[in-house]
N, CA, C and O atoms as CSV, one atom per row, in Angstrom:
chain,resi,resn,atom,element,x,y,z
A,1,MET,N,N,0.884,-1.164,0.037
A,1,MET,CA,C,0.027,0.082,0.043
A,1,MET,C,C,0.807,1.357,0.011
A,1,MET,O,O,1.613,1.637,0.899
A,2,ASN,N,N,0.580,2.079,-0.950
A,2,ASN,CA,C,1.443,3.363,-1.069
A,2,ASN,C,C,0.958,4.470,-0.157
A,2,ASN,O,O,1.781,5.156,0.447
A,3,ASN,N,N,-0.313,4.667,-0.035
A,3,ASN,CA,C,-0.836,5.866,0.572
A,3,ASN,C,C,-1.995,5.391,1.612
A,3,ASN,O,O,-3.160,5.765,1.478
A,4,LEU,N,N,-1.582,4.564,2.623
A,4,LEU,CA,C,-2.396,4.105,3.716
A,4,LEU,C,C,-2.985,5.440,4.537
A,4,LEU,O,O,-2.189,6.243,5.025
A,5,GLU,N,N,-4.187,5.593,4.637
A,5,GLU,CA,C,-4.789,6.690,5.330
A,5,GLU,C,C,-5.794,6.037,6.293
A,5,GLU,O,O,-6.188,4.873,6.226
A,6,ARG,N,N,-6.173,7.025,7.257
A,6,ARG,CA,C,-7.338,6.734,8.165
A,6,ARG,C,C,-8.339,7.951,7.983
A,6,ARG,O,O,-7.911,9.085,7.768
A,7,THR,N,N,-9.646,7.671,8.076
A,7,THR,CA,C,-10.590,8.660,7.877
A,7,THR,C,C,-11.681,8.370,8.861
A,7,THR,O,O,-11.760,7.258,9.384
A,8,LEU,N,N,-12.577,9.393,9.147
A,8,LEU,CA,C,-13.687,9.170,10.069
A,8,LEU,C,C,-14.884,9.095,9.285
A,8,LEU,O,O,-15.067,9.912,8.381
A,9,SER,N,N,-15.760,8.149,9.555
A,9,SER,CA,C,-17.050,8.059,8.981
A,9,SER,C,C,-18.080,8.085,10.160
A,9,SER,O,O,-17.867,7.546,11.246
A,10,ILE,N,N,-19.181,8.745,9.844
A,10,ILE,CA,C,-20.214,8.802,10.819
A,10,ILE,C,C,-21.499,8.289,10.143
A,10,ILE,O,O,-21.899,8.834,9.115
A,11,ILE,N,N,-22.137,7.281,10.683
A,11,ILE,CA,C,-23.432,6.806,10.284
A,11,ILE,C,C,-24.424,7.651,11.060
A,11,ILE,O,O,-24.550,7.411,12.261
A,12,LYS,N,N,-25.139,8.610,10.503
A,12,LYS,CA,C,-25.967,9.603,10.998
A,12,LYS,C,C,-27.410,9.032,11.613
A,12,LYS,O,O,-27.842,7.907,11.362
A,13,PRO,N,N,-28.007,9.910,12.376
A,13,PRO,CA,C,-29.149,9.371,13.090
A,13,PRO,C,C,-30.260,8.717,12.199
A,13,PRO,O,O,-30.895,7.714,12.523
A,14,ASP,N,N,-30.407,9.410,11.052
A,14,ASP,CA,C,-31.357,8.856,10.223
A,14,ASP,C,C,-31.085,7.346,9.767
A,14,ASP,O,O,-31.997,6.521,9.719
A,15,ALA,N,N,-29.910,7.083,9.473
A,15,ALA,CA,C,-29.529,5.857,9.011
A,15,ALA,C,C,-29.444,4.726,10.141
A,15,ALA,O,O,-29.777,3.564,9.910
A,16,VAL,N,N,-28.976,5.160,11.373
A,16,VAL,CA,C,-28.867,4.314,12.508
A,16,VAL,C,C,-30.302,3.910,12.901
A,16,VAL,O,O,-30.559,2.761,13.261
A,17,GLU,N,N,-31.234,4.889,12.823
A,17,GLU,CA,C,-32.740,4.627,13.096
A,17,GLU,C,C,-33.371,3.596,12.190
A,17,GLU,O,O,-34.289,2.852,12.533
A,18,ARG,N,N,-32.780,3.621,10.969
A,18,ARG,CA,C,-33.340,2.635,9.857
A,18,ARG,C,C,-32.499,1.372,9.830
A,18,ARG,O,O,-32.623,0.605,8.876
A,19,ASN,N,N,-31.583,1.084,10.894
A,19,ASN,CA,C,-30.832,-0.112,10.952
A,19,ASN,C,C,-30.055,-0.399,9.699
A,19,ASN,O,O,-30.032,-1.508,9.166
A,20,LEU,N,N,-29.332,0.807,9.196
A,20,LEU,CA,C,-28.525,0.670,7.884
A,20,LEU,C,C,-26.904,0.525,8.148
A,20,LEU,O,O,-26.076,0.526,7.237
A,21,SER,N,N,-26.589,0.400,9.560
A,21,SER,CA,C,-25.229,0.457,9.867
A,21,SER,C,C,-24.496,-0.779,9.005
A,21,SER,O,O,-23.528,-0.558,8.278
A,22,GLU,N,N,-25.032,-1.997,9.166
A,22,GLU,CA,C,-24.269,-3.180,8.544
A,22,GLU,C,C,-24.211,-2.977,7.107
A,22,GLU,O,O,-23.185,-3.271,6.494
A,23,LYS,N,N,-25.371,-2.432,6.440
A,23,LYS,CA,C,-25.356,-2.313,4.956
A,23,LYS,C,C,-24.271,-1.375,4.458
A,23,LYS,O,O,-23.595,-1.592,3.453
A,24,ILE,N,N,-24.155,-0.232,5.307
A,24,ILE,CA,C,-23.303,0.825,4.987
A,24,ILE,C,C,-21.824,0.231,5.164
A,24,ILE,O,O,-20.962,0.341,4.292
A,25,LYS,N,N,-21.636,-0.399,6.373
A,25,LYS,CA,C,-20.155,-0.974,6.529
A,25,LYS,C,C,-19.786,-1.992,5.417
A,25,LYS,O,O,-18.620,-2.094,5.037
A,26,SER,N,N,-20.751,-2.716,4.917
A,26,SER,CA,C,-20.456,-3.659,4.032
A,26,SER,C,C,-19.943,-2.877,2.776
A,26,SER,O,O,-19.012,-3.373,2.142
A,27,ILE,N,N,-20.483,-1.698,2.376
A,27,ILE,CA,C,-20.080,-0.984,1.219
A,27,ILE,C,C,-18.618,-0.590,1.407
A,27,ILE,O,O,-17.793,-0.688,0.499
A,28,PHE,N,N,-18.329,-0.123,2.675
A,28,PHE,CA,C,-16.785,0.166,2.833
A,28,PHE,C,C,-15.964,-1.007,2.703
A,28,PHE,O,O,-14.951,-0.889,2.014
A,29,LEU,N,N,-16.224,-2.171,3.261
A,29,LEU,CA,C,-15.504,-3.390,3.173
A,29,LEU,C,C,-15.312,-3.868,1.710
A,29,LEU,O,O,-14.202,-4.203,1.296
A,30,LYS,N,N,-16.422,-3.890,0.943
A,30,LYS,CA,C,-16.345,-4.298,-0.424
A,30,LYS,C,C,-15.358,-3.413,-1.236
A,30,LYS,O,O,-14.782,-3.855,-2.230
A,31,ASN,N,N,-15.188,-2.181,-0.788
A,31,ASN,CA,C,-14.235,-1.175,-1.532
A,31,ASN,C,C,-12.967,-1.050,-0.763
A,31,ASN,O,O,-12.337,0.005,-0.833
A,32,ASN,N,N,-12.539,-2.046,-0.030
A,32,ASN,CA,C,-11.139,-2.046,0.613
A,32,ASN,C,C,-10.840,-1.088,1.640
A,32,ASN,O,O,-9.695,-0.695,1.858
A,33,LEU,N,N,-12.018,-0.645,2.377
A,33,LEU,CA,C,-11.849,0.117,3.555
A,33,LEU,C,C,-12.041,-0.725,4.748
A,33,LEU,O,O,-13.108,-1.318,4.907
A,34,LEU,N,N,-11.101,-0.815,5.575
A,34,LEU,CA,C,-11.268,-1.610,6.834
A,34,LEU,C,C,-11.804,-0.683,7.989
A,34,LEU,O,O,-11.398,0.458,8.209
A,35,VAL,N,N,-12.634,-1.250,8.587
A,35,VAL,CA,C,-13.259,-0.679,9.829
A,35,VAL,C,C,-12.393,-0.914,10.998
A,35,VAL,O,O,-12.564,-1.915,11.694
A,36,LYS,N,N,-11.413,0.006,11.271
A,36,LYS,CA,C,-10.534,-0.247,12.441
A,36,LYS,C,C,-11.083,-0.051,13.880
A,36,LYS,O,O,-10.576,-0.622,14.846
A,37,ASP,N,N,-12.046,0.709,13.963
A,37,ASP,CA,C,-12.633,0.947,15.396
A,37,ASP,C,C,-14.047,1.467,15.035
A,37,ASP,O,O,-14.268,2.088,13.995
A,38,THR,N,N,-15.005,1.169,15.977
A,38,THR,CA,C,-16.242,1.663,15.721
A,38,THR,C,C,-16.929,1.857,17.206
A,38,THR,O,O,-16.548,1.181,18.162
A,39,LYS,N,N,-17.879,2.748,17.305
A,39,LYS,CA,C,-18.600,2.942,18.603
A,39,LYS,C,C,-19.952,3.708,18.231
A,39,LYS,O,O,-20.063,4.559,17.348
A,40,LYS,N,N,-20.950,3.240,19.075
A,40,LYS,CA,C,-22.205,3.847,18.880
A,40,LYS,C,C,-22.462,4.715,20.116
A,40,LYS,O,O,-22.328,4.300,21.267
A,41,LEU,N,N,-22.830,5.914,19.794
A,41,LEU,CA,C,-23.031,6.919,20.941
A,41,LEU,C,C,-24.170,7.945,20.634
A,41,LEU,O,O,-24.630,8.049,19.497
A,42,HIS,N,N,-24.554,8.605,21.555
A,42,HIS,CA,C,-25.537,9.680,21.482
A,42,HIS,C,C,-24.789,10.934,21.848
A,42,HIS,O,O,-24.548,11.040,23.050
A,43,ILE,N,N,-24.371,11.905,21.066
A,43,ILE,CA,C,-23.737,13.003,21.531
A,43,ILE,C,C,-24.657,14.240,21.766
A,43,ILE,O,O,-25.660,14.377,21.066
A,44,SER,N,N,-24.346,15.131,22.721
A,44,SER,CA,C,-25.164,16.284,23.022
A,44,SER,C,C,-25.011,17.351,21.852
A,44,SER,O,O,-24.155,17.241,20.975
A,45,LYS,N,N,-25.912,18.379,21.926
A,45,LYS,CA,C,-25.976,19.446,20.922
A,45,LYS,C,C,-24.657,20.126,21.096
A,45,LYS,O,O,-24.135,20.545,20.063
A,46,ASP,N,N,-24.019,20.311,22.246
A,46,ASP,CA,C,-22.812,21.001,22.625
A,46,ASP,C,C,-21.707,20.323,21.934
A,46,ASP,O,O,-20.888,20.986,21.296
A,47,GLU,N,N,-21.623,18.911,22.029
A,47,GLU,CA,C,-20.489,18.136,21.428
A,47,GLU,C,C,-20.800,18.227,19.946
A,47,GLU,O,O,-19.809,18.299,19.219
A,48,ALA,N,N,-21.883,18.236,19.416
A,48,ALA,CA,C,-22.100,18.357,18.001
A,48,ALA,C,C,-21.584,19.695,17.443
A,48,ALA,O,O,-20.967,19.792,16.382
A,49,ALA,N,N,-21.912,20.763,18.296
A,49,ALA,CA,C,-21.456,22.028,17.847
A,49,ALA,C,C,-20.016,22.233,17.827
A,49,ALA,O,O,-19.519,23.008,17.010
A,50,GLU,N,N,-19.271,21.554,18.719
A,50,GLU,CA,C,-17.702,21.434,18.776
A,50,GLU,C,C,-17.294,20.692,17.569
A,50,GLU,O,O,-16.392,21.122,16.850
A,51,PHE,N,N,-17.914,19.607,17.321
A,51,PHE,CA,C,-17.428,18.892,16.162
A,51,PHE,C,C,-17.545,19.521,14.750
A,51,PHE,O,O,-16.745,19.457,13.817
A,52,TYR,N,N,-18.676,20.111,14.824
A,52,TYR,CA,C,-19.000,20.987,13.462
A,52,TYR,C,C,-18.520,22.452,13.545
A,52,TYR,O,O,-19.014,23.256,12.754
A,53,LYS,N,N,-17.708,22.814,14.331
A,53,LYS,CA,C,-17.272,24.258,14.528
A,53,LYS,C,C,-16.721,24.863,13.260
A,53,LYS,O,O,-16.842,26.076,13.091
A,54,VAL,N,N,-16.114,24.098,12.341
A,54,VAL,CA,C,-15.538,24.642,11.040
A,54,VAL,C,C,-16.858,25.192,10.257
A,54,VAL,O,O,-16.727,26.103,9.438
A,55,HIS,N,N,-17.939,24.704,10.488
A,55,HIS,CA,C,-19.238,25.333,9.854
A,55,HIS,C,C,-19.965,26.343,10.451
A,55,HIS,O,O,-21.018,26.768,9.975
A,56,GLN,N,N,-19.352,26.834,11.684
A,56,GLN,CA,C,-20.367,27.783,12.467
A,56,GLN,C,C,-20.700,29.044,11.772
A,56,GLN,O,O,-21.529,29.767,12.323
A,57,SER,N,N,-20.196,29.413,10.675
A,57,SER,CA,C,-20.569,30.747,10.016
A,57,SER,C,C,-21.598,30.320,8.988
A,57,SER,O,O,-22.195,31.213,8.387
A,58,LYS,N,N,-21.851,29.139,8.740
A,58,LYS,CA,C,-22.871,28.808,7.687
A,58,LYS,C,C,-24.290,28.726,8.280
A,58,LYS,O,O,-24.545,28.386,9.435
A,59,PRO,N,N,-25.210,29.097,7.302
A,59,PRO,CA,C,-26.675,29.145,7.775
A,59,PRO,C,C,-27.182,27.936,8.315
A,59,PRO,O,O,-28.053,27.926,9.185
A,60,PHE,N,N,-26.640,26.858,7.806
A,60,PHE,CA,C,-27.363,25.523,8.305
A,60,PHE,C,C,-26.544,24.989,9.590
A,60,PHE,O,O,-26.755,23.833,9.958
A,61,TYR,N,N,-25.759,25.669,10.176
A,61,TYR,CA,C,-24.937,25.122,11.346
A,61,TYR,C,C,-25.725,24.652,12.363
A,61,TYR,O,O,-25.559,23.540,12.865
A,62,ASP,N,N,-26.738,25.582,12.766
A,62,ASP,CA,C,-27.542,25.162,14.117
A,62,ASP,C,C,-28.424,23.902,13.797
A,62,ASP,O,O,-28.606,23.041,14.658
A,63,GLN,N,N,-28.986,23.811,12.498
A,63,GLN,CA,C,-29.750,22.729,12.151
A,63,GLN,C,C,-28.834,21.384,12.164
A,63,GLN,O,O,-29.215,20.320,12.650
A,64,LEU,N,N,-27.639,21.585,11.589
A,64,LEU,CA,C,-26.716,20.315,11.545
A,64,LEU,C,C,-26.417,19.862,12.837
A,64,LEU,O,O,-26.438,18.650,13.050
A,65,CYS,N,N,-26.101,20.767,13.859
A,65,CYS,CA,C,-25.938,20.291,15.201
A,65,CYS,C,C,-27.082,19.692,15.922
A,65,CYS,O,O,-26.953,18.775,16.732
A,66,SER,N,N,-28.235,20.258,15.591
A,66,SER,CA,C,-29.465,19.709,16.231
A,66,SER,C,C,-29.682,18.300,15.698
A,66,SER,O,O,-30.086,17.393,16.425
A,67,TYR,N,N,-29.386,18.133,14.338
A,67,TYR,CA,C,-29.631,16.870,13.662
A,67,TYR,C,C,-28.684,15.757,14.289
A,67,TYR,O,O,-29.126,14.703,14.747
A,68,LEU,N,N,-27.370,16.087,14.263
A,68,LEU,CA,C,-26.366,15.138,14.696
A,68,LEU,C,C,-26.594,14.531,16.091
A,68,LEU,O,O,-26.313,13.372,16.397
A,69,SER,N,N,-27.129,15.440,16.883
A,69,SER,CA,C,-27.470,15.063,18.313
A,69,SER,C,C,-28.780,14.523,18.553
A,69,SER,O,O,-29.109,14.187,19.691
A,70,SER,N,N,-29.579,14.409,17.532
A,70,SER,CA,C,-30.860,14.026,17.616
A,70,SER,C,C,-31.175,12.640,17.936
A,70,SER,O,O,-32.312,12.342,18.303
A,71,GLY,N,N,-30.216,11.738,17.819
A,71,GLY,CA,C,-30.388,10.274,18.074
A,71,GLY,C,C,-29.020,9.631,18.025
A,71,GLY,O,O,-28.049,10.339,17.756
A,72,PRO,N,N,-28.880,8.391,18.256
A,72,PRO,CA,C,-27.666,7.643,18.240
A,72,PRO,C,C,-26.923,7.810,16.849
A,72,PRO,O,O,-27.586,7.997,15.828
A,73,ILE,N,N,-25.748,7.752,16.825
A,73,ILE,CA,C,-24.827,7.866,15.713
A,73,ILE,C,C,-23.828,6.654,15.870
A,73,ILE,O,O,-23.576,6.272,17.013
A,74,GLU,N,N,-23.260,6.045,14.820
A,74,GLU,CA,C,-22.164,5.294,14.845
A,74,GLU,C,C,-20.869,5.923,14.186
A,74,GLU,O,O,-20.903,6.320,13.021
A,75,VAL,N,N,-19.829,5.997,14.892
A,75,VAL,CA,C,-18.691,6.557,14.425
A,75,VAL,C,C,-17.613,5.556,14.161
A,75,VAL,O,O,-17.448,4.675,15.004
A,76,MET,N,N,-16.777,5.587,12.978
A,76,MET,CA,C,-15.900,4.555,12.623
A,76,MET,C,C,-14.586,5.157,12.215
A,76,MET,O,O,-14.581,6.275,11.700
A,77,ILE,N,N,-13.547,4.537,12.397
A,77,ILE,CA,C,-12.352,4.734,11.838
A,77,ILE,C,C,-12.137,3.850,10.659
A,77,ILE,O,O,-12.037,2.641,10.865
A,78,LEU,N,N,-12.049,4.342,9.380
A,78,LEU,CA,C,-11.900,3.484,8.142
A,78,LEU,C,C,-10.376,3.704,7.790
A,78,LEU,O,O,-9.790,4.780,7.904
A,79,GLU,N,N,-9.826,2.520,7.345
A,79,GLU,CA,C,-8.392,2.654,6.852
A,79,GLU,C,C,-8.204,1.963,5.498
A,79,GLU,O,O,-8.850,0.941,5.270
A,80,GLY,N,N,-7.441,2.411,4.676
A,80,GLY,CA,C,-7.177,1.981,3.440
A,80,GLY,C,C,-6.456,2.994,2.608
A,80,GLY,O,O,-6.274,4.151,2.988
A,81,GLU,N,N,-6.012,2.471,1.343
A,81,GLU,CA,C,-5.329,3.334,0.499
A,81,GLU,C,C,-6.255,4.513,0.157
A,81,GLU,O,O,-7.447,4.345,-0.103
A,82,ASN,N,N,-5.653,5.711,0.170
A,82,ASN,CA,C,-6.438,6.924,-0.190
A,82,ASN,C,C,-7.830,6.877,0.527
A,82,ASN,O,O,-8.846,7.175,-0.101
A,83,ALA,N,N,-7.877,6.503,1.835
A,83,ALA,CA,C,-9.284,6.430,2.541
A,83,ALA,C,C,-10.025,7.537,2.415
A,83,ALA,O,O,-11.206,7.417,2.091
A,84,VAL,N,N,-9.461,8.809,2.648
A,84,VAL,CA,C,-10.334,10.025,2.613
A,84,VAL,C,C,-11.064,10.163,1.363
A,84,VAL,O,O,-12.280,10.349,1.368
A,85,LEU,N,N,-10.391,10.084,0.303
A,85,LEU,CA,C,-10.905,10.351,-1.133
A,85,LEU,C,C,-11.982,9.205,-1.423
A,85,LEU,O,O,-13.102,9.439,-1.876
A,86,LYS,N,N,-11.473,7.879,-1.088
A,86,LYS,CA,C,-12.324,6.815,-1.376
A,86,LYS,C,C,-13.612,6.856,-0.764
A,86,LYS,O,O,-14.635,6.649,-1.416
A,87,ASN,N,N,-13.616,7.165,0.701
A,87,ASN,CA,C,-14.758,7.361,1.484
A,87,ASN,C,C,-15.747,8.417,0.856
A,87,ASN,O,O,-16.950,8.195,0.711
A,88,ARG,N,N,-15.108,9.600,0.494
A,88,ARG,CA,C,-15.976,10.540,-0.070
A,88,ARG,C,C,-16.706,10.147,-1.322
A,88,ARG,O,O,-17.895,10.415,-1.497
A,89,GLU,N,N,-15.962,9.505,-2.182
A,89,GLU,CA,C,-16.496,8.800,-3.463
A,89,GLU,C,C,-17.590,7.788,-3.137
A,89,GLU,O,O,-18.591,7.704,-3.848
A,90,LEU,N,N,-17.417,7.085,-2.156
A,90,LEU,CA,C,-18.390,6.080,-1.826
A,90,LEU,C,C,-19.785,6.786,-1.231
A,90,LEU,O,O,-20.920,6.397,-1.506
A,91,MET,N,N,-19.458,7.884,-0.375
A,91,MET,CA,C,-20.634,8.638,0.031
A,91,MET,C,C,-21.488,9.400,-1.013
A,91,MET,O,O,-22.703,9.474,-0.831
A,92,GLY,N,N,-21.005,9.877,-1.923
A,92,GLY,CA,C,-21.639,10.645,-3.045
A,92,GLY,C,C,-21.904,12.019,-2.485
A,92,GLY,O,O,-21.582,12.361,-1.347
A,93,ALA,N,N,-22.502,12.760,-3.348
A,93,ALA,CA,C,-22.803,14.279,-3.176
A,93,ALA,C,C,-23.677,14.513,-1.867
A,93,ALA,O,O,-24.504,13.681,-1.494
A,94,THR,N,N,-23.463,15.560,-1.281
A,94,THR,CA,C,-24.215,15.892,-0.007
A,94,THR,C,C,-25.757,15.710,-0.166
A,94,THR,O,O,-26.455,15.155,0.683
A,95,ASP,N,N,-26.183,16.192,-1.246
A,95,ASP,CA,C,-27.624,16.202,-1.550
A,95,ASP,C,C,-27.761,14.845,-2.282
A,95,ASP,O,O,-27.191,14.613,-3.348
A,96,PRO,N,N,-28.571,13.950,-1.623
A,96,PRO,CA,C,-28.707,12.581,-2.292
A,96,PRO,C,C,-29.382,12.587,-3.730
A,96,PRO,O,O,-29.266,11.645,-4.515
A,97,LYS,N,N,-30.079,13.710,-3.985
A,97,LYS,CA,C,-30.682,13.776,-5.319
A,97,LYS,C,C,-29.623,14.026,-6.422
A,97,LYS,O,O,-29.876,13.793,-7.604
A,98,ASN,N,N,-28.418,14.513,-5.997
A,98,ASN,CA,C,-27.398,14.791,-6.863
A,98,ASN,C,C,-26.288,13.700,-6.729
A,98,ASN,O,O,-25.280,13.759,-7.432
A,99,ALA,N,N,-26.460,12.838,-5.939
A,99,ALA,CA,C,-25.361,11.860,-5.740
A,99,ALA,C,C,-25.532,10.764,-6.910
A,99,ALA,O,O,-26.624,10.541,-7.434
A,100,LYS,N,N,-24.349,10.108,-7.262
A,100,LYS,CA,C,-24.352,9.090,-8.356
A,100,LYS,C,C,-25.025,7.867,-7.808
A,100,LYS,O,O,-25.146,7.614,-6.609
A,101,ASP,N,N,-25.449,7.137,-8.808
A,101,ASP,CA,C,-26.051,5.898,-8.388
A,101,ASP,C,C,-25.170,4.930,-7.778
A,101,ASP,O,O,-24.021,4.880,-8.218
A,102,GLY,N,N,-25.504,4.151,-6.843
A,102,GLY,CA,C,-24.692,3.322,-6.125
A,102,GLY,C,C,-24.001,3.800,-4.855
A,102,GLY,O,O,-23.478,3.050,-4.031
A,103,THR,N,N,-24.056,5.142,-4.785
A,103,THR,CA,C,-23.381,5.785,-3.615
A,103,THR,C,C,-24.201,5.539,-2.478
A,103,THR,O,O,-25.357,5.134,-2.597
A,104,ILE,N,N,-23.630,5.775,-1.325
A,104,ILE,CA,C,-24.266,5.632,0.113
A,104,ILE,C,C,-25.307,6.627,0.261
A,104,ILE,O,O,-26.335,6.336,0.872
A,105,ARG,N,N,-25.132,7.790,-0.248
A,105,ARG,CA,C,-26.260,8.701,-0.123
A,105,ARG,C,C,-27.477,8.671,-1.174
A,105,ARG,O,O,-28.608,9.058,-0.880
A,106,LYS,N,N,-27.141,8.204,-2.335
A,106,LYS,CA,C,-28.058,7.780,-3.377
A,106,LYS,C,C,-28.929,6.728,-2.731
A,106,LYS,O,O,-30.155,6.839,-2.703
A,107,LEU,N,N,-28.317,5.772,-2.245
A,107,LEU,CA,C,-29.057,4.376,-1.819
A,107,LEU,C,C,-29.893,4.819,-0.506
A,107,LEU,O,O,-31.027,4.368,-0.343
A,108,PHE,N,N,-29.373,5.618,0.332
A,108,PHE,CA,C,-29.945,5.618,1.696
A,108,PHE,C,C,-30.242,6.995,2.119
A,108,PHE,O,O,-30.999,7.129,3.080
A,109,GLY,N,N,-29.761,8.033,1.546
A,109,GLY,CA,C,-30.046,9.425,2.001
A,109,GLY,C,C,-31.560,9.751,1.777
A,109,GLY,O,O,-32.200,9.369,0.798
A,110,VAL,N,N,-32.071,10.533,2.848
A,110,VAL,CA,C,-33.370,10.988,2.773
A,110,VAL,C,C,-33.478,12.477,2.095
A,110,VAL,O,O,-34.328,12.781,1.258
A,111,SER,N,N,-32.554,13.273,2.562
A,111,SER,CA,C,-32.572,14.600,2.077
A,111,SER,C,C,-31.221,15.084,2.196
A,111,SER,O,O,-30.363,14.297,2.598
A,112,ILE,N,N,-30.863,16.447,1.859
A,112,ILE,CA,C,-29.710,16.922,1.988
A,112,ILE,C,C,-29.315,17.125,3.482
A,112,ILE,O,O,-28.118,17.180,3.763
A,113,ASP,N,N,-30.185,17.230,4.372
A,113,ASP,CA,C,-29.974,17.245,5.808
A,113,ASP,C,C,-29.786,15.850,6.397
A,113,ASP,O,O,-28.909,15.623,7.230
A,114,LYS,N,N,-30.631,14.919,5.945
A,114,LYS,CA,C,-30.679,13.591,6.419
A,114,LYS,C,C,-29.942,12.734,5.390
A,114,LYS,O,O,-30.563,11.930,4.696
A,115,ASN,N,N,-28.784,12.881,5.302
A,115,ASN,CA,C,-27.894,12.211,4.177
A,115,ASN,C,C,-27.277,10.928,4.561
A,115,ASN,O,O,-26.569,10.310,3.766
A,116,SER,N,N,-27.523,10.507,5.757
A,116,SER,CA,C,-27.091,9.171,6.302
A,116,SER,C,C,-25.602,9.117,6.735
A,116,SER,O,O,-25.304,8.456,7.730
A,117,VAL,N,N,-24.734,9.730,6.089
A,117,VAL,CA,C,-23.287,9.588,6.451
A,117,VAL,C,C,-22.604,10.915,6.493
A,117,VAL,O,O,-23.010,11.911,5.894
A,118,HIS,N,N,-21.505,10.857,7.267
A,118,HIS,CA,C,-20.471,12.019,7.197
A,118,HIS,C,C,-19.145,11.343,7.018
A,118,HIS,O,O,-18.954,10.206,7.450
A,119,GLY,N,N,-18.186,12.061,6.357
A,119,GLY,CA,C,-16.844,11.574,6.161
A,119,GLY,C,C,-16.034,12.791,6.129
A,119,GLY,O,O,-16.462,13.886,5.765
A,120,SER,N,N,-14.758,12.531,6.555
A,120,SER,CA,C,-13.803,13.649,6.746
A,120,SER,C,C,-13.513,14.184,5.236
A,120,SER,O,O,-13.573,13.442,4.256
A,121,ASP,N,N,-13.234,15.383,5.182
A,121,ASP,CA,C,-12.885,16.016,3.820
A,121,ASP,C,C,-11.438,16.148,3.542
A,121,ASP,O,O,-11.057,16.543,2.440
A,122,SER,N,N,-10.641,15.846,4.460
A,122,SER,CA,C,-9.128,16.005,4.274
A,122,SER,C,C,-8.362,15.139,5.211
A,122,SER,O,O,-8.912,14.707,6.224
A,123,VAL,N,N,-7.122,14.862,4.929
A,123,VAL,CA,C,-6.450,13.954,5.913
A,123,VAL,C,C,-6.251,14.706,7.337
A,123,VAL,O,O,-6.391,14.112,8.406
A,124,ASP,N,N,-5.927,15.998,7.241
A,124,ASP,CA,C,-5.831,16.769,8.470
A,124,ASP,C,C,-7.098,16.737,9.300
A,124,ASP,O,O,-7.050,16.537,10.514
A,125,ASN,N,N,-8.270,16.940,8.621
A,125,ASN,CA,C,-9.555,16.947,9.331
A,125,ASN,C,C,-9.877,15.536,9.851
A,125,ASN,O,O,-10.471,15.396,10.920
A,126,ALA,N,N,-9.485,14.480,9.092
A,126,ALA,CA,C,-9.660,13.179,9.490
A,126,ALA,C,C,-8.944,12.840,10.878
A,126,ALA,O,O,-9.485,12.279,11.830
A,127,LYS,N,N,-7.702,13.262,10.813
A,127,LYS,CA,C,-7.005,13.269,12.315
A,127,LYS,C,C,-7.709,13.943,13.384
A,127,LYS,O,O,-7.870,13.366,14.459
A,128,ASN,N,N,-8.188,15.236,13.161
A,128,ASN,CA,C,-8.889,15.959,14.123
A,128,ASN,C,C,-10.192,15.210,14.497
A,128,ASN,O,O,-10.504,15.047,15.677
A,129,GLU,N,N,-10.935,14.766,13.482
A,129,GLU,CA,C,-12.202,14.181,13.845
A,129,GLU,C,C,-12.050,12.819,14.478
A,129,GLU,O,O,-12.874,12.486,15.330
A,130,ILE,N,N,-11.036,11.972,14.126
A,130,ILE,CA,C,-10.809,10.742,14.839
A,130,ILE,C,C,-10.418,11.139,16.336
A,130,ILE,O,O,-10.909,10.545,17.297
A,131,ASN,N,N,-9.610,12.060,16.453
A,131,ASN,CA,C,-9.245,12.368,17.872
A,131,ASN,C,C,-10.487,12.828,18.710
A,131,ASN,O,O,-10.606,12.541,19.901
A,132,PHE,N,N,-11.386,13.550,18.017
A,132,PHE,CA,C,-12.600,14.071,18.725
A,132,PHE,C,C,-13.365,12.979,19.277
A,132,PHE,O,O,-13.815,13.106,20.416
A,133,PHE,N,N,-13.578,11.892,18.601
A,133,PHE,CA,C,-14.429,10.730,18.995
A,133,PHE,C,C,-13.652,9.618,19.716
A,133,PHE,O,O,-14.208,8.944,20.584
A,134,PHE,N,N,-12.440,9.432,19.383
A,134,PHE,CA,C,-11.723,8.231,19.804
A,134,PHE,C,C,-10.557,8.398,20.898
A,134,PHE,O,O,-10.043,7.411,21.424
A,135,ASN,N,N,-10.192,9.650,21.190
A,135,ASN,CA,C,-9.197,10.015,22.081
A,135,ASN,C,C,-9.489,10.735,23.350
A,135,ASN,O,O,-8.681,11.439,23.954
A,136,LYS,N,N,-10.822,10.472,23.727
A,136,LYS,CA,C,-11.345,11.231,24.958
A,136,LYS,C,C,-11.352,10.249,26.168
A,136,LYS,O,O,-11.734,10.633,27.273
């Protein structure tokens, strides 16, 4: 492996509620992303605000925090070659209507807000996001 990376994936409340965790994990595994660690938890709105603070200037910030803290989530560390980019490709566009066929958001996303999964958008953010959930 040339470019082994780790990235964070979150199965969001809408997908956990619909019992989609195993289906989503199987997509990662079929695409050579290993699930190195996983935990199910329910975070507070304050924790969600801390996690999403990079978005705090955006109009959807409050709604995003409310949503992530609205129910149980499953957080995972994925590992594989070019894991950050591969995970983003597997997730698909933020809005499920615009996501490519076969992507997680096209298959399971309900709306732009309830799009089933989150994935780190860079190697640096992946390190920060993994630390947020796994080094407490």
